C-alpha positions, 0 to 999 in steps of 0.5 A: 499500499503507498503511504505518504510521509510529511516531514517538518522540521523547525529552521529546515534551510534550504542550503542544508536540504540542498546539502542533504540532496547532494550526500543523497545522490553521492550515496546512490540513492538520489532517485530511490526505488519505492519512492514516486513523488517528492516536494520540498516547499515553504520559506527558504528558512524552513522548508518542509517534505512530502513524500509518496512511497510505494511502501513502508518497507520501501521508505524504511530502506530509504531511511537507513540511508537517509538518518546518517546523512541528516545528522552528518548534518546536524538535522534532526528531524520531527517523527514524520506522519505517514499516512496511507495514499488513497490516490494520486492524480498525475497529468496524463503524459503529452504525445509529441505529434510525428516529427516531418521528414525533413527533405533532402536537399538536391545536389546542387550542380555547377554550371 
């Protein structure tokens, strides 16, 4: 079952968030398996995070990489709110119109 995870942490700055993202990428979990959606939002000195995960197990596995990085950065997160997801609506994918073939230019003849 999909879950929504909402993190709040007073004073989570954009700079610390950006550094955390860099370190997660370096650790190979910048785009972890099981995370369907991620958003950070709020004022630059007080960001919050909302994720959608395919399962609690996928989130827990990611947490094993995330928590040491947060500790390294001196970030002590509040306990996140975790709730079952009822429905996720995403925009329909746009289908690009077929490309027109460029006409091959006829070779120019010398006169």
